[in-house]
C-alpha positions in Angstrom: 108.9 11.1 -121.6 107.3 14.3 -122.8 106.8 13.1 -126.3 105.4 9.7 -125.1 102.9 11.5 -122.9 101.8 13.7 -125.7 101.5 10.7 -128.0 99.3 8.9 -125.5 97.0 11.9 -125.2 96.8 12.3 -128.9 95.8 8.6 -129.2 92.6 9.4 -127.2 91.8 12.2 -129.7 92.6 10.3 -132.9 91.4 6.8 -132.2 87.7 7.6 -132.4 88.1 9.5 -135.6 90.6 7.3 -137.6 90.7 3.9 -135.8 93.5 2.0 -134.0 95.2 0.6 -137.1 95.5 4.0 -138.8 96.8 5.6 -135.7 99.4 2.9 -135.2 100.6 3.4 -138.7 100.7 7.2 -138.1 102.7 6.5 -135.0 105.2 4.5 -137.0 105.6 7.3 -139.5 106.1 9.9 -136.7 108.6 7.6 -134.9 110.5 7.2 -138.2 110.6 11.0 -138.7 111.9 11.5 -135.2 114.6 8.9 -135.8 115.6 10.6 -139.0 115.9 14.0 -137.2 118.0 12.4 -134.5 120.3 10.6 -137.0 120.9 13.9 -138.9 121.2 16.2 -136.0 124.2 18.5 -135.7 123.2 20.2 -132.4 121.9 19.1 -129.1 118.7 21.1 -129.6 118.0 19.3 -132.9 118.6 15.9 -131.1 116.2 16.8 -128.4 113.5 17.8 -130.9 114.1 14.5 -132.6 113.7 12.6 -129.3 110.4 14.4 -128.6 109.0 13.7 -132.1 110.1 10.0 -131.8 108.5 9.9 -128.3 105.2 11.2 -129.7 105.3 8.3 -132.3 106.1 5.8 -129.7 103.3 7.0 -127.5 100.9 6.6 -130.4 102.1 3.1 -131.0 102.3 1.8 -127.4 99.1 3.1 -126.1 97.3 1.9 -129.2 98.7 -1.5 -130.2 98.2 -3.2 -126.8 94.5 -2.2 -126.7 94.1 -3.3 -130.3 95.9 -6.6 -129.5 93.4 -7.2 -126.7 90.5 -6.6 -129.0 91.6 -9.0 -131.8 93.4 -11.8 -130.0 91.4 -15.0 -129.4 90.2 -15.2 -125.8 92.3 -18.4 -125.1 95.5 -16.5 -125.3 94.5 -12.9 -124.8 95.8 -12.6 -121.2 99.1 -14.1 -122.2 99.5 -11.8 -125.2 98.7 -8.6 -123.5 100.7 -9.4 -120.3 103.7 -10.4 -122.3 103.5 -7.2 -124.5 103.4 -5.1 -121.3 106.1 -7.1 -119.6 108.4 -6.7 -122.6 107.7 -2.9 -122.6 108.6 -2.7 -118.9 111.7 -5.0 -119.4 112.9 -2.7 -122.2 112.6 0.4 -120.0 114.4 -1.2 -117.1 117.2 -2.5 -119.3 117.5 0.9 -120.9 117.8 2.5 -117.4 120.4 0.0 -116.2 122.3 0.3 -119.5 122.5 4.0 -119.2 124.0 3.7 -115.7 126.7 1.4 -117.2 127.6 4.0 -119.8 127.9 6.9 -117.5 
């Protein structure tokens, strides 16, 4: 959550300077870096750092791609595309929460 929040705030800073597409690519790189740190972690602290870094990348992607999608999608299907993207995002968070409860 902390990393995603930071990524969303960074999107506001970087979008005007670099554009949505470049920031989305940067978010993918940061997310991949965070995943690599998580996969190679030996301690809990290293895993937490990887989660925060991956969260920053995810925040850059999520806050950016949906707005970019709304800008480039034809007006006929724009509402459907944006609503389904947000719905799948929420569905993923809800299923992650319920899945975590099953594992505990």
